[in-house]
MARTIRO-703454 format. One record per residue: residue number from 1; residue in one letter; x, y, z of N, C-alpha, C in turn. Coordinates in Angstrom, 3 decimals. Layout:
[rec NUM, "A", [X, Y, Z], [X, Y, Z], [X, Y, Z]]
...
This chain:
[rec 1, "M", [138.100, 84.452, 94.468], [136.764, 84.011, 94.061], [136.730, 82.492, 93.963]]
[rec 2, "N", [135.899, 81.864, 94.773], [135.849, 80.406, 94.822], [134.827, 79.880, 93.824]]
[rec 3, "T", [135.221, 79.815, 92.569], [134.291, 79.373, 91.533], [133.927, 77.918, 91.693]]
[rec 4, "K", [134.794, 77.141, 92.325], [134.515, 75.726, 92.534], [133.291, 75.552, 93.423]]
[rec 5, "A", [133.228, 76.337, 94.513], [132.097, 76.237, 95.439], [130.809, 76.653, 94.762]]
[rec 6, "S", [130.862, 77.747, 93.995], [129.641, 78.226, 93.368], [129.155, 77.274, 92.281]]
[rec 7, "T", [130.086, 76.576, 91.624], [129.694, 75.625, 90.592], [129.106, 74.362, 91.211]]
[rec 8, "A", [129.647, 73.950, 92.352], [129.182, 72.727, 92.995], [127.759, 72.860, 93.524]]
[rec 9, "K", [127.369, 74.057, 93.920], [126.042, 74.267, 94.495], [125.475, 75.564, 93.934]]
[rec 10, "L", [125.123, 75.519, 92.684], [124.692, 76.715, 91.977], [123.183, 76.908, 92.099]]
[rec 11, "P", [122.715, 78.097, 92.441], [121.272, 78.333, 92.464], [120.706, 78.264, 91.048]]
[rec 12, "V", [119.518, 77.707, 90.934], [118.859, 77.642, 89.627], [118.301, 79.003, 89.247]]
[rec 13, "H", [117.720, 79.690, 90.232], [117.047, 80.957, 89.989], [117.584, 82.001, 90.962]]
[rec 14, "V", [118.077, 83.094, 90.415], [118.596, 84.206, 91.214], [117.756, 85.450, 90.927]]
[rec 15, "G", [117.365, 86.133, 91.983], [116.682, 87.418, 91.843], [117.578, 88.525, 92.358]]
[rec 16, "I", [117.544, 89.679, 91.715], [118.384, 90.798, 92.145], [117.545, 92.061, 92.310]]
[rec 17, "I", [117.614, 92.651, 93.513], [117.050, 93.977, 93.763], [118.187, 94.958, 93.517]]
[rec 18, "M", [118.139, 95.629, 92.396], [119.254, 96.466, 91.933], [119.124, 97.859, 92.551]]
[rec 19, "D", [119.816, 98.083, 93.655], [119.641, 99.320, 94.421], [120.924, 100.123, 94.441]]
[rec 20, "G", [120.777, 101.443, 94.494], [121.926, 102.321, 94.678], [122.301, 103.184, 93.494]]
[rec 21, "N", [121.488, 103.164, 92.440], [121.819, 103.977, 91.260], [121.875, 105.470, 91.594]]
[rec 22, "G", [120.848, 105.951, 92.299], [120.788, 107.372, 92.628], [121.926, 107.798, 93.535]]
[rec 23, "R", [122.210, 106.988, 94.561], [123.299, 107.312, 95.485], [124.647, 107.314, 94.770]]
[rec 24, "W", [124.828, 106.355, 93.859], [126.080, 106.284, 93.093], [126.314, 107.600, 92.357]]
[rec 25, "A", [125.266, 108.122, 91.727], [125.391, 109.371, 90.974], [125.617, 110.565, 91.904]]
[rec 26, "Q", [124.861, 110.629, 92.999], [124.977, 111.759, 93.912], [126.349, 111.822, 94.555]]
[rec 27, "E", [126.941, 110.659, 94.856], [128.288, 110.634, 95.440], [129.328, 111.209, 94.479]]
[rec 28, "R", [128.990, 111.212, 93.199], [129.916, 111.722, 92.181], [129.489, 113.081, 91.638]]
[rec 29, "G", [128.521, 113.686, 92.291], [128.056, 115.007, 91.871], [127.301, 114.997, 90.555]]
[rec 30, "M", [126.712, 113.853, 90.222], [125.982, 113.713, 88.960], [124.476, 113.692, 89.215]]
[rec 31, "A", [123.713, 113.862, 88.156], [122.262, 113.727, 88.241], [121.906, 112.265, 88.462]]
[rec 32, "R", [120.788, 112.012, 89.150], [120.359, 110.642, 89.406], [120.188, 109.859, 88.107]]
[rec 33, "S", [119.822, 110.552, 87.036], [119.628, 109.880, 85.749], [120.906, 109.202, 85.283]]
[rec 34, "Q", [122.058, 109.800, 85.581], [123.321, 109.183, 85.176], [123.533, 107.874, 85.915]]
[rec 35, "G", [123.076, 107.815, 87.166], [123.175, 106.578, 87.921], [122.325, 105.476, 87.315]]
[rec 36, "H", [121.135, 105.837, 86.851], [120.276, 104.838, 86.216], [120.882, 104.344, 84.906]]
[rec 37, "L", [121.544, 105.236, 84.180], [122.213, 104.833, 82.941], [123.335, 103.842, 83.245]]
[rec 38, "E", [124.130, 104.136, 84.266], [125.200, 103.219, 84.653], [124.624, 101.902, 85.164]]
[rec 39, "G", [123.486, 101.989, 85.854], [122.840, 100.777, 86.344], [122.397, 99.867, 85.220]]
[rec 40, "L", [121.957, 100.451, 84.124], [121.566, 99.666, 82.957], [122.776, 98.932, 82.371]]
[rec 41, "K", [123.913, 99.619, 82.310], [125.134, 98.984, 81.813], [125.540, 97.826, 82.728]]
[rec 42, "T", [125.369, 98.038, 84.027], [125.692, 96.974, 84.983], [124.787, 95.766, 84.776]]
[rec 43, "A", [123.503, 96.022, 84.538], [122.562, 94.918, 84.325], [123.021, 94.050, 83.158]]
[rec 44, "R", [123.488, 94.670, 82.103], [123.964, 93.913, 80.956], [125.179, 93.058, 81.332]]
[rec 45, "R", [126.105, 93.639, 82.125], [127.294, 92.884, 82.564], [126.898, 91.680, 83.403]]
[rec 46, "I", [125.942, 91.883, 84.310], [125.564, 90.814, 85.238], [124.745, 89.741, 84.514]]
[rec 47, "V", [123.933, 90.130, 83.562], [123.210, 89.135, 82.764], [124.210, 88.238, 82.043]]
[rec 48, "A", [125.223, 88.841, 81.427], [126.235, 88.053, 80.720], [127.004, 87.153, 81.691]]
[rec 49, "A", [127.356, 87.684, 82.866], [128.116, 86.905, 83.843], [127.278, 85.765, 84.412]]
[rec 50, "A", [125.992, 86.022, 84.671], [125.116, 84.978, 85.206], [124.911, 83.868, 84.190]]
[rec 51, "S", [124.746, 84.252, 82.928], [124.599, 83.262, 81.870], [125.852, 82.404, 81.767]]
[rec 52, "K", [127.013, 83.045, 81.828], [128.296, 82.334, 81.759], [128.464, 81.382, 82.948]]
[rec 53, "A", [127.949, 81.792, 84.122], [128.090, 80.979, 85.330], [127.169, 79.769, 85.334]]
[rec 54, "G", [126.155, 79.776, 84.476], [125.243, 78.640, 84.408], [123.920, 78.844, 85.121]]
[rec 55, "I", [123.621, 80.077, 85.513], [122.319, 80.367, 86.119], [121.232, 80.156, 85.069]]
[rec 56, "R", [120.153, 79.496, 85.446], [119.091, 79.204, 84.487], [118.039, 80.307, 84.424]]
[rec 57, "Y", [117.776, 80.955, 85.563], [116.759, 82.014, 85.619], [117.327, 83.184, 86.415]]
[rec 58, "L", [117.139, 84.384, 85.883], [117.611, 85.598, 86.548], [116.475, 86.628, 86.530]]
[rec 59, "S", [115.976, 86.977, 87.709], [114.906, 87.973, 87.817], [115.504, 89.298, 88.273]]
[rec 60, "L", [115.253, 90.349, 87.510], [115.790, 91.671, 87.805], [114.655, 92.617, 88.172]]
[rec 61, "F", [114.762, 93.245, 89.352], [113.739, 94.188, 89.801], [114.029, 95.533, 89.142]]
[rec 62, "V", [113.354, 95.786, 88.033], [113.635, 96.967, 87.217], [112.875, 98.192, 87.713]]
[rec 63, "F", [111.574, 98.029, 87.956], [110.733, 99.178, 88.326], [109.518, 98.646, 89.073]]
[rec 64, "S", [109.300, 99.170, 90.278], [108.213, 98.659, 91.110], [106.937, 99.475, 90.927]]
[rec 65, "T", [105.841, 98.928, 91.411], [104.572, 99.662, 91.366], [104.643, 100.904, 92.237]]
[rec 66, "E", [105.553, 100.908, 93.220], [105.699, 102.082, 94.095], [106.621, 103.145, 93.501]]
[rec 67, "N", [107.435, 102.771, 92.503], [108.382, 103.733, 91.935], [107.716, 104.858, 91.161]]
[rec 68, "W", [106.428, 104.706, 90.846], [105.712, 105.787, 90.172], [105.628, 107.035, 91.051]]
[rec 69, "K", [105.882, 106.886, 92.351], [105.817, 108.026, 93.279], [107.024, 108.947, 93.122]]
[rec 70, "R", [108.029, 108.518, 92.394], [109.219, 109.348, 92.215], [108.926, 110.537, 91.289]]
[rec 71, "A", [109.880, 111.458, 91.222], [109.719, 112.640, 90.369], [109.472, 112.211, 88.927]]
[rec 72, "K", [108.601, 112.943, 88.245], [108.197, 112.575, 86.887], [109.382, 112.498, 85.936]]
[rec 73, "D", [110.321, 113.437, 86.041], [111.456, 113.409, 85.101], [112.322, 112.165, 85.312]]
[rec 74, "E", [112.437, 111.709, 86.575], [113.210, 110.496, 86.843], [112.490, 109.269, 86.302]]
[rec 75, "V", [111.163, 109.212, 86.521], [110.374, 108.090, 86.003], [110.448, 108.052, 84.483]]
[rec 76, "D", [110.302, 109.210, 83.854], [110.349, 109.265, 82.387], [111.701, 108.807, 81.864]]
[rec 77, "F", [112.778, 109.176, 82.561], [114.115, 108.771, 82.124], [114.277, 107.259, 82.236]]
[rec 78, "I", [113.827, 106.689, 83.354], [113.931, 105.238, 83.542], [113.154, 104.504, 82.460]]
[rec 79, "M", [111.943, 104.967, 82.174], [111.128, 104.312, 81.145], [111.778, 104.439, 79.770]]
[rec 80, "G", [112.430, 105.565, 79.532], [113.149, 105.725, 78.274], [114.300, 104.735, 78.160]]
[rec 81, "L", [114.998, 104.506, 79.279], [116.086, 103.516, 79.281], [115.548, 102.113, 79.031]]
[rec 82, "V", [114.407, 101.806, 79.651], [113.801, 100.484, 79.453], [113.491, 100.267, 77.977]]
[rec 83, "K", [112.900, 101.269, 77.356], [112.551, 101.166, 75.936], [113.802, 100.971, 75.076]]
[rec 84, "Q", [114.834, 101.757, 75.356], [116.080, 101.635, 74.589], [116.691, 100.246, 74.764]]
[rec 85, "H", [116.663, 99.757, 76.004], [117.249, 98.449, 76.290], [116.538, 97.349, 75.510]]
[rec 86, "L", [115.215, 97.391, 75.507], [114.446, 96.353, 74.823], [114.726, 96.359, 73.317]]
[rec 87, "M", [114.892, 97.548, 72.758], [115.102, 97.651, 71.316], [116.538, 97.309, 70.910]]
[rec 88, "R", [117.497, 97.709, 71.741], [118.900, 97.618, 71.332], [119.581, 96.292, 71.675]]
[rec 89, "E", [119.028, 95.562, 72.623], [119.735, 94.402, 73.145], [119.354, 93.083, 72.481]]
[rec 90, "L", [118.527, 93.115, 71.461], [118.064, 91.872, 70.852], [119.220, 91.043, 70.299]]
[rec 91, "D", [120.219, 91.685, 69.702], [121.379, 90.944, 69.199], [122.124, 90.255, 70.333]]
[rec 92, "F", [122.229, 90.939, 71.483], [122.878, 90.350, 72.657], [122.101, 89.130, 73.127]]
[rec 93, "Y", [120.773, 89.207, 73.138], [119.954, 88.061, 73.532], [120.156, 86.895, 72.566]]
[rec 94, "R", [120.196, 87.208, 71.276], [120.372, 86.153, 70.269], [121.715, 85.458, 70.429]]
[rec 95, "Q", [122.764, 86.239, 70.612], [124.111, 85.669, 70.737], [124.221, 84.728, 71.929]]
[rec 96, "N", [123.520, 85.072, 72.998], [123.606, 84.280, 74.224], [122.395, 83.377, 74.431]]
[rec 97, "R", [121.503, 83.306, 73.422], [120.312, 82.450, 73.485], [119.465, 82.746, 74.720]]
[rec 98, "I", [119.391, 84.024, 75.117], [118.681, 84.428, 76.329], [117.212, 84.696, 76.011]]
[rec 99, "R", [116.367, 84.129, 76.818], [114.925, 84.337, 76.669], [114.463, 85.428, 77.639]]
[rec 100, "I", [113.703, 86.391, 77.128], [113.178, 87.481, 77.941], [111.761, 87.155, 78.403]]
[rec 101, "R", [111.528, 87.313, 79.701], [110.205, 87.134, 80.289], [109.826, 88.425, 81.019]]
[rec 102, "H", [108.574, 88.526, 81.437], [108.123, 89.703, 82.186], [107.270, 89.275, 83.359]]
[rec 103, "T", [107.393, 89.997, 84.457], [106.451, 89.881, 85.554], [106.062, 91.286, 85.974]]
[rec 104, "G", [104.786, 91.469, 86.269], [104.281, 92.792, 86.619], [103.004, 93.095, 85.859]]
[rec 105, "D", [102.451, 94.247, 86.130], [101.193, 94.662, 85.505], [101.497, 95.420, 84.216]]
[rec 106, "I", [101.431, 94.720, 83.106], [101.779, 95.345, 81.825], [100.775, 96.416, 81.433]]
[rec 107, "S", [99.560, 96.328, 81.967], [98.530, 97.324, 81.618], [98.865, 98.704, 82.174]]
[rec 108, "G", [99.765, 98.769, 83.142], [100.148, 100.055, 83.708], [101.295, 100.728, 82.979]]
[rec 109, "L", [101.839, 100.074, 81.957], [102.931, 100.646, 81.174], [102.379, 101.374, 79.956]]
[rec 110, "S", [103.183, 102.240, 79.380], [102.761, 102.922, 78.158], [102.564, 101.899, 77.047]]
[rec 111, "A", [101.720, 102.235, 76.101], [101.439, 101.318, 74.993], [102.715, 100.982, 74.226]]
[rec 112, "E", [103.603, 101.955, 74.094], [104.838, 101.748, 73.330], [105.766, 100.760, 74.040]]
[rec 113, "I", [105.949, 100.944, 75.365], [106.823, 100.043, 76.117], [106.208, 98.655, 76.199]]
[rec 114, "A", [104.893, 98.590, 76.400], [104.222, 97.286, 76.451], [104.420, 96.540, 75.137]]
[rec 115, "R", [104.343, 97.262, 74.023], [104.518, 96.651, 72.701], [105.951, 96.138, 72.530]]
[rec 116, "E", [106.941, 96.943, 72.931], [108.340, 96.523, 72.820], [108.618, 95.313, 73.717]]
[rec 117, "L", [108.034, 95.306, 74.899], [108.231, 94.203, 75.835], [107.637, 92.910, 75.285]]
[rec 118, "Q", [106.454, 93.003, 74.746], [105.807, 91.818, 74.166], [106.585, 91.319, 72.953]]
[rec 119, "Q", [107.122, 92.245, 72.169], [107.899, 91.861, 70.993], [109.181, 91.137, 71.402]]
[rec 120, "A", [109.859, 91.662, 72.433], [111.087, 91.015, 72.915], [110.798, 89.603, 73.407]]
[rec 121, "Q", [109.657, 89.424, 74.067], [109.291, 88.088, 74.538], [108.997, 87.147, 73.370]]
[rec 122, "R", [108.314, 87.655, 72.365], [108.015, 86.821, 71.185], [109.290, 86.444, 70.449]]
[rec 123, "D", [110.191, 87.415, 70.277], [111.411, 87.177, 69.503], [112.359, 86.189, 70.179]]
[rec 124, "T", [112.251, 86.045, 71.502], [113.204, 85.202, 72.230], [112.559, 83.956, 72.839]]
[rec 125, "K", [111.294, 83.721, 72.581], [110.555, 82.664, 73.288], [111.115, 81.264, 73.022]]
[rec 126, "D", [111.804, 81.064, 71.920], [112.340, 79.731, 71.609], [113.803, 79.571, 71.984]]
[rec 127, "F", [114.397, 80.600, 72.575], [115.805, 80.505, 72.962], [115.942, 79.575, 74.165]]
[rec 128, "D", [117.004, 78.773, 74.173], [117.165, 77.744, 75.199], [118.230, 78.080, 76.234]]
[rec 129, "G", [118.687, 79.339, 76.260], [119.677, 79.747, 77.252], [119.008, 80.235, 78.526]]
[rec 130, "M", [119.698, 81.059, 79.261], [119.164, 81.595, 80.506], [117.901, 82.412, 80.233]]
[rec 131, "Q", [116.956, 82.356, 81.158], [115.746, 83.161, 81.060], [115.871, 84.355, 81.997]]
[rec 132, "V", [115.704, 85.547, 81.440], [115.782, 86.781, 82.215], [114.366, 87.316, 82.396]]
[rec 133, "V", [113.964, 87.436, 83.664], [112.628, 87.920, 83.989], [112.739, 89.381, 84.407]]
[rec 134, "L", [112.130, 90.265, 83.633], [112.151, 91.690, 83.941], [110.934, 92.018, 84.802]]
[rec 135, "A", [111.183, 92.370, 86.060], [110.102, 92.782, 86.958], [109.873, 94.272, 86.731]]
[rec 136, "L", [108.901, 94.567, 85.898], [108.666, 95.931, 85.428], [107.222, 96.325, 85.724]]
[rec 137, "N", [107.049, 97.425, 86.450], [105.760, 97.772, 87.057], [105.285, 96.589, 87.903]]
[rec 138, "Y", [106.211, 96.139, 88.764], [105.971, 94.940, 89.558], [105.845, 95.270, 91.040]]
[rec 139, "G", [104.878, 94.635, 91.678], [104.742, 94.639, 93.129], [104.262, 93.261, 93.539]]
[rec 140, "G", [104.873, 92.695, 94.554], [104.509, 91.342, 94.959], [103.070, 91.215, 95.397]]
[rec 141, "R", [102.589, 92.167, 96.186], [101.194, 92.118, 96.617], [100.266, 92.267, 95.418]]
[rec 142, "D", [100.649, 93.157, 94.500], [99.845, 93.353, 93.294], [99.778, 92.067, 92.483]]
[rec 143, "E", [100.894, 91.342, 92.381], [100.881, 90.084, 91.636], [99.915, 89.080, 92.268]]
[rec 144, "I", [99.910, 89.001, 93.591], [99.017, 88.065, 94.268], [97.558, 88.461, 94.048]]
[rec 145, "V", [97.267, 89.757, 94.107], [95.900, 90.221, 93.837], [95.489, 89.861, 92.412]]
[rec 146, "R", [96.388, 90.090, 91.455], [96.050, 89.760, 90.067], [95.889, 88.253, 89.890]]
[rec 147, "A", [96.675, 87.465, 90.635], [96.541, 86.007, 90.565], [95.169, 85.569, 91.061]]
[rec 148, "V", [94.718, 86.147, 92.160], [93.395, 85.797, 92.698], [92.297, 86.202, 91.718]]
[rec 149, "R", [92.465, 87.350, 91.090], [91.472, 87.770, 90.097], [91.418, 86.803, 88.920]]
[rec 150, "R", [92.590, 86.353, 88.471], [92.609, 85.373, 87.379], [91.953, 84.062, 87.815]]
[rec 151, "L", [92.221, 83.669, 89.051], [91.614, 82.451, 89.577], [90.091, 82.563, 89.559]]
[rec 152, "L", [89.577, 83.689, 90.022], [88.126, 83.882, 90.060], [87.544, 83.944, 88.655]]
[rec 153, "D", [88.251, 84.630, 87.747], [87.774, 84.699, 86.359], [87.694, 83.305, 85.752]]
[rec 154, "D", [88.724, 82.491, 85.978], [88.726, 81.121, 85.448], [87.586, 80.305, 86.052]]
[rec 155, "H", [87.381, 80.458, 87.339], [86.350, 79.681, 88.038], [84.958, 80.008, 87.508]]
[rec 156, "F", [84.651, 81.293, 87.426], [83.305, 81.675, 87.014], [83.088, 81.507, 85.516]]
[rec 157, "H", [84.202, 81.527, 84.755], [84.072, 81.258, 83.321], [83.748, 79.782, 83.084]]
[rec 158, "E", [84.373, 78.914, 83.887], [84.151, 77.478, 83.717], [82.841, 77.020, 84.347]]
[rec 159, "A", [82.469, 77.649, 85.475], [81.266, 77.203, 86.189], [80.520, 78.413, 86.730]]
[rec 160, "P", [79.706, 79.068, 85.899], [78.953, 80.240, 86.363], [78.078, 79.867, 87.550]]
[rec 161, "P", [78.055, 80.713, 88.587], [77.281, 80.378, 89.775], [75.788, 80.392, 89.502]]
[rec 162, "D", [75.059, 79.526, 90.184], [73.605, 79.495, 90.120], [73.081, 80.636, 90.976]]
[rec 163, "K", [72.504, 81.662, 90.336], [72.087, 82.861, 91.062], [71.014, 82.566, 92.096]]
[rec 164, "T", [70.113, 81.626, 91.792], [69.041, 81.305, 92.734], [69.602, 80.667, 93.996]]
[rec 165, "Q", [70.509, 79.684, 93.808], [71.089, 79.020, 94.963], [72.009, 79.950, 95.737]]
[rec 166, "A", [72.768, 80.788, 95.003], [73.674, 81.706, 95.679], [72.895, 82.686, 96.536]]
[rec 167, "A", [71.736, 83.154, 96.022], [70.914, 84.099, 96.769], [70.354, 83.478, 98.035]]
[rec 168, "S", [70.076, 82.188, 97.996], [69.523, 81.508, 99.165], [70.601, 81.057, 100.138]]
[rec 169, "G", [71.877, 81.285, 99.754], [72.972, 80.910, 100.630], [73.348, 79.459, 100.559]]
[rec 170, "N", [72.857, 78.728, 99.559], [73.129, 77.291, 99.465], [74.343, 76.972, 98.594]]
[rec 171, "Q", [74.908, 77.997, 97.941], [76.048, 77.725, 97.053], [77.151, 78.720, 97.326]]
[rec 172, "C", [78.361, 78.210, 97.394], [79.522, 79.079, 97.559], [79.713, 79.880, 96.281]]
[rec 173, "S", [79.825, 81.211, 96.386], [79.972, 82.050, 95.194], [81.439, 82.217, 94.803]]
[rec 174, "M", [82.365, 81.589, 95.540], [83.778, 81.619, 95.222], [84.299, 80.189, 95.149]]
[rec 175, "P", [85.462, 79.966, 94.557], [86.023, 78.617, 94.551], [86.125, 78.084, 95.982]]
[rec 176, "C", [85.607, 76.909, 96.205], [85.551, 76.368, 97.563], [86.792, 75.574, 97.925]]
[rec 177, "S", [87.742, 75.471, 97.018], [88.953, 74.706, 97.292], [90.174, 75.509, 96.853]]
[rec 178, "I", [90.445, 76.597, 97.567], [91.604, 77.439, 97.268], [92.788, 76.938, 98.083]]
[rec 179, "T", [93.832, 76.521, 97.391], [95.054, 76.049, 98.033], [96.232, 76.879, 97.548]]
[rec 180, "E", [97.392, 76.671, 98.170], [98.591, 77.364, 97.711], [98.900, 77.020, 96.262]]
[rec 181, "D", [98.730, 75.754, 95.892], [99.014, 75.333, 94.520], [98.090, 76.021, 93.525]]
[rec 182, "V", [96.838, 76.187, 93.898], [95.873, 76.834, 93.004], [96.271, 78.282, 92.768]]
[rec 183, "I", [96.626, 79.001, 93.831], [97.042, 80.399, 93.663], [98.351, 80.471, 92.879]]
[rec 184, "A", [99.295, 79.577, 93.195], [100.590, 79.593, 92.512], [100.437, 79.422, 91.009]]
[rec 185, "R", [99.462, 78.607, 90.589], [99.254, 78.382, 89.155], [98.734, 79.619, 88.442]]
[rec 186, "H", [98.277, 80.627, 89.194], [97.741, 81.841, 88.580], [98.678, 83.043, 88.736]]
[rec 187, "L", [99.885, 82.806, 89.230], [100.879, 83.874, 89.285], [101.372, 84.193, 87.871]]
[rec 188, "D", [102.163, 85.233, 87.745], [102.564, 85.705, 86.412], [103.307, 84.648, 85.601]]
[rec 189, "N", [104.223, 83.920, 86.239], [105.037, 82.920, 85.527], [105.071, 81.619, 86.322]]
[rec 190, "P", [103.969, 80.881, 86.324], [103.890, 79.685, 87.171], [104.857, 78.573, 86.778]]
[rec 191, "D", [105.405, 78.637, 85.572], [106.336, 77.587, 85.141], [107.757, 77.816, 85.614]]
[rec 192, "I", [108.056, 78.995, 86.143], [109.418, 79.316, 86.568], [109.621, 78.874, 88.017]]
[rec 193, "P", [110.697, 78.140, 88.300], [110.944, 77.712, 89.680], [111.159, 78.906, 90.605]]
[rec 194, "Y", [110.800, 78.717, 91.863], [110.959, 79.797, 92.835], [112.440, 80.148, 92.999]]
[rec 195, "P", [112.752, 81.411, 93.307], [114.161, 81.805, 93.435], [114.847, 81.112, 94.602]]
[rec 196, "D", [116.067, 80.693, 94.375], [116.901, 80.104, 95.415], [117.658, 81.183, 96.176]]
[rec 197, "L", [118.038, 82.224, 95.458], [118.882, 83.278, 96.023], [118.350, 84.641, 95.601]]
[rec 198, "I", [118.182, 85.534, 96.578], [117.829, 86.926, 96.305], [119.003, 87.797, 96.728]]
[rec 199, "I", [119.494, 88.604, 95.809], [120.599, 89.518, 96.072], [120.050, 90.933, 96.170]]
[rec 200, "R", [120.479, 91.668, 97.190], [120.138, 93.088, 97.257], [121.429, 93.883, 97.405]]
[rec 201, "T", [121.577, 94.904, 96.592], [122.777, 95.724, 96.611], [122.566, 96.976, 97.457]]
[rec 202, "A", [123.635, 97.734, 97.636], [123.617, 99.027, 98.333], [123.385, 98.898, 99.833]]
[rec 203, "G", [123.567, 97.692, 100.386], [123.506, 97.528, 101.829], [122.146, 97.689, 102.461]]
[rec 204, "E", [121.084, 97.612, 101.672], [119.734, 97.758, 102.214], [119.186, 96.398, 102.648]]
[rec 205, "Y", [118.468, 96.393, 103.771], [117.920, 95.154, 104.329], [116.393, 95.182, 104.251]]
[rec 206, "R", [115.884, 95.251, 103.042], [114.440, 95.241, 102.813], [114.135, 94.331, 101.628]]
[rec 207, "T", [112.968, 93.709, 101.668], [112.552, 92.893, 100.525], [111.855, 93.735, 99.469]]
[rec 208, "S", [111.329, 94.901, 99.868], [110.719, 95.857, 98.937], [109.641, 95.244, 98.036]]
[rec 209, "N", [108.878, 94.299, 98.595], [107.728, 93.764, 97.852], [108.154, 92.999, 96.598]]
[rec 210, "F", [109.349, 92.426, 96.637], [109.886, 91.701, 95.482], [109.689, 90.204, 95.676]]
[rec 211, "L", [108.838, 89.615, 94.861], [108.583, 88.175, 94.839], [108.291, 87.597, 96.232]]
[rec 212, "P", [107.372, 88.202, 97.002], [107.142, 87.714, 98.370], [106.602, 86.294, 98.425]]
[rec 213, "W", [105.758, 85.919, 97.454], [105.235, 84.548, 97.440], [106.340, 83.564, 97.077]]
[rec 214, "Q", [107.038, 83.866, 96.000], [108.029, 82.940, 95.458], [109.276, 82.837, 96.338]]
[rec 215, "A", [109.629, 83.934, 97.019], [110.891, 83.972, 97.766], [110.721, 83.641, 99.244]]
[rec 216, "A", [109.637, 82.963, 99.590], [109.363, 82.657, 100.999], [110.517, 81.908, 101.658]]
[rec 217, "Y", [111.200, 81.038, 100.902], [112.327, 80.284, 101.456], [113.612, 80.520, 100.675]]
[rec 218, "A", [113.715, 81.645, 100.005], [114.957, 81.981, 99.313], [116.027, 82.380, 100.322]]
[rec 219, "E", [117.269, 82.169, 99.952], [118.391, 82.687, 100.723], [118.643, 84.126, 100.268]]
[rec 220, "Y", [119.024, 84.992, 101.211], [119.291, 86.399, 100.883], [120.774, 86.707, 101.025]]
[rec 221, "F", [121.249, 87.534, 100.108], [122.622, 88.011, 100.169], [122.585, 89.527, 100.024]]
[rec 222, "I", [123.093, 90.229, 101.034], [123.100, 91.694, 101.022], [124.510, 92.173, 100.703]]
[rec 223, "S", [124.647, 92.945, 99.654], [125.944, 93.485, 99.257], [126.002, 94.974, 99.583]]
[rec 224, "P", [127.071, 95.442, 100.200], [127.192, 96.874, 100.473], [127.472, 97.703, 99.220]]
[rec 225, "A", [127.916, 97.058, 98.153], [128.283, 97.782, 96.935], [127.047, 98.330, 96.229]]
[rec 226, "L", [127.146, 99.538, 95.724], [126.062, 100.130, 94.948], [125.958, 99.405, 93.603]]
[rec 227, "W", [124.759, 99.329, 93.065], [124.543, 98.539, 91.859], [125.456, 98.916, 90.692]]
[rec 228, "P", [125.671, 100.195, 90.367], [126.546, 100.503, 89.222], [127.973, 100.004, 89.390]]
[rec 229, "D", [128.391, 99.704, 90.624], [129.747, 99.203, 90.856], [129.840, 97.689, 90.720]]
[rec 230, "W", [128.729, 97.033, 90.537], [128.735, 95.565, 90.509], [129.401, 95.025, 89.245]]
[rec 231, "N", [130.054, 93.858, 89.405], [130.687, 93.173, 88.281], [130.651, 91.671, 88.551]]
[rec 232, "E", [131.335, 90.915, 87.734], [131.314, 89.455, 87.838], [131.860, 88.972, 89.175]]
[rec 233, "T", [132.846, 89.689, 89.729], [133.421, 89.294, 91.013], [132.379, 89.352, 92.123]]
[rec 234, "F", [131.592, 90.409, 92.157], [130.532, 90.535, 93.160], [129.505, 89.414, 93.001]]
[rec 235, "L", [129.158, 89.097, 91.756], [128.190, 88.027, 91.528], [128.708, 86.704, 92.081]]
[rec 236, "H", [129.957, 86.386, 91.814], [130.514, 85.124, 92.302], [130.665, 85.126, 93.827]]
[rec 237, "E", [130.855, 86.286, 94.406], [130.879, 86.366, 95.871], [129.518, 85.940, 96.432]]
[rec 238, "A", [128.448, 86.400, 95.804], [127.104, 86.015, 96.245], [126.848, 84.535, 96.006]]
[rec 239, "L", [127.280, 84.023, 94.863], [127.085, 82.604, 94.559], [127.874, 81.722, 95.514]]
[rec 240, "D", [129.080, 82.141, 95.876], [129.885, 81.375, 96.817], [129.252, 81.384, 98.206]]
[rec 241, "A", [128.690, 82.525, 98.603], [128.016, 82.602, 99.899], [126.813, 81.657, 99.917]]
[rec 242, "Y", [126.089, 81.622, 98.817], [124.940, 80.709, 98.721], [125.403, 79.255, 98.818]]
[rec 243, "A", [126.501, 78.933, 98.186], [127.004, 77.553, 98.179], [127.340, 77.074, 99.584]]
[rec 244, "G", [127.628, 78.012, 100.484], [127.966, 77.635, 101.845], [126.768, 77.551, 102.781]]
[rec 245, "R", [125.592, 77.820, 102.269], [124.386, 77.790, 103.103], [123.776, 76.393, 103.114]]
[rec 246, "E", [123.082, 76.084, 104.212], [122.301, 74.850, 104.290], [120.828, 75.239, 104.268]]
[rec 247, "R", [120.122, 74.797, 103.260], [118.709, 75.141, 103.114], [117.850, 74.046, 103.748]]
[rec 248, "R", [117.029, 74.427, 104.718], [116.236, 73.445, 105.464], [114.736, 73.555, 105.186]]
[rec 249, "F", [114.295, 74.688, 104.619], [112.875, 74.863, 104.294], [111.968, 74.574, 105.502]]
[rec 250, "G", [112.398, 75.023, 106.667], [111.593, 74.862, 107.863], [111.853, 73.582, 108.634]]
[rec 251, "A", [112.569, 72.638, 108.036], [112.845, 71.367, 108.711], [114.137, 71.477, 109.508]]
[rec 252, "V", [114.366, 70.501, 110.379], [115.603, 70.416, 111.144], [116.268, 69.097, 110.801]]
[rec 253, "H", [117.488, 69.180, 110.262], [118.193, 67.969, 109.882], [118.834, 67.322, 111.106]]
[rec 254, "A", [118.822, 66.028, 111.126], [119.452, 65.302, 112.225], [120.953, 65.545, 112.210]]
[rec 255, "P", [121.572, 65.650, 113.387], [123.033, 65.895, 113.434], [123.783, 64.679, 112.900]]
């Protein structure tokens, strides 16, 4: 493990698509729920390892807007794990000064989980360590749609359209100066820097609607290992791979 390389060129923000829980369990003749339980334990290990490595922001893809299509008992089990994690891990957050953030549509979660999530964010909002962003009931397209809705709400709240002029076609009924910066300011966490590195486990080569706006120029690292098997060594392998990349953001550097 080349810790020197990863320290010399460390990503500020890492996102992880945690894949392979179900396969891990099935390969061992276990119920898929056992894989999700092991995946939760892995998340705790990787959060601690990322914090130790000096990562400033870590986004974890916990549950997508599309995951509701899964069997009800599996969804219920995952949500139960989320609730337990939020309640039980507060001491761990305090010890490591970790701040909890959320991205996703909180209105689609149960009232109990939404309350626990908001409480965890309040309890850790002043911590100055690594920030962990839980992508829960998250879809990238959904986030962009919600951002546009917030933009429109802000616009019409500040400057209600003139109905007479709008009816005559003389006034734009939408913001007439929509730019990338304007939309970006209405995303879920506009203060968080865009991810430098996106990790996907279980050998899958899909973005799965995870941070499509923010990760437009992120580097990707695909690991064949299933998520429950991940540990600090795997994390440093990804960080070392990132350290060896040259990021050009669409430009071409002179030789």
